[in-house]
C-alpha positions in Angstrom: 27.2 -7.6 6.7 23.1 -7.6 6.3 22.3 -7.5 2.3 18.1 -5.9 3.4 17.2 -6.7 -0.6 18.1 -10.8 0.8 15.7 -9.9 3.4 12.2 -8.3 1.8 9.4 -10.0 2.8 7.7 -12.7 0.7 3.9 -12.7 0.6 2.4 -15.0 -0.6 -1.3 -14.1 -2.7 -3.4 -15.4 0.4 -1.9 -12.7 2.8 -2.0 -10.0 0.7 -5.6 -10.7 -0.1 -5.9 -10.6 3.7 -4.1 -8.1 4.9 -5.9 -5.6 2.8 -8.9 -4.3 4.7 -6.2 -3.5 8.2 -4.0 -2.3 5.7 -7.2 0.1 4.5 -8.1 0.8 8.8 -4.5 1.4 9.5 -3.7 4.3 6.2 -7.7 5.8 6.4 -5.6 7.1 10.6 -3.0 8.5 7.9 -4.9 10.0 5.1 -7.3 9.8 2.5 -7.5 6.4 0.9 -8.3 6.3 -3.4 -7.3 2.8 -3.0 -5.6 -0.8 -2.1 -4.1 -3.4 -4.8 -1.8 -5.7 -4.9 1.5 -6.2 -6.4 3.9 -8.6 -7.3 7.5 -8.0 -5.4 10.4 -10.2 -6.3 8.8 -13.9 -5.7 6.0 -12.4 -3.6 2.9 -10.1 -3.1 2.6 -6.7 -1.7 0.0 -4.3 -0.7 -0.3 -1.1 -2.6 -1.7 1.7 -1.5 -2.8 5.0 -3.2 -3.2 7.8 -1.4 -5.0 11.2 -2.2 -1.4 13.5 -0.7 1.4 13.2 1.0 1.4 13.4 4.8 2.8 15.5 6.9 6.6 15.1 8.1 5.8 13.6 10.8 4.0 10.6 10.1 5.5 7.8 9.9 4.1 5.6 6.8 3.6 1.3 7.8 6.3 -0.8 5.8 4.1 -3.5 6.3 0.9 -4.7 7.1 0.3 -8.4 9.0 3.8 -8.9 7.7 2.9 -8.4 4.4 5.4 -5.2 3.2 3.3 -2.2 1.5 4.1 -0.1 -1.3 2.4 3.6 -0.8 2.3 6.2 -3.7 0.6 9.7 -3.6 -1.8 9.7 -6.7 -3.7 12.7 -5.8 -7.9 12.4 -5.5 -9.2 10.1 -7.9 -12.8 11.4 -10.2 -15.2 10.2 -12.2 -15.0 10.7 -16.1 -16.9 12.9 -17.7 -18.8 11.0 -20.6 -19.2 13.3 -23.9 -21.5 13.1 -26.1 
């Protein structure tokens, strides 16, 4: 019996950096991307993709890009804060 937690992909920081552009391309076809960052995941790194809205129920979001795990969060629209004066 396989334990899925022991089989989590581990990517280096360099791999995560290299995968960001491809992730932006892939996820922009699936929804409105408001940010892509790099986060720690176990002993390695993953991409954190912030989408403005959840895609329709039929859209499958990739769990990895170029061998780098992805974590997706639906954050709503991002806008500049108004300065109070």
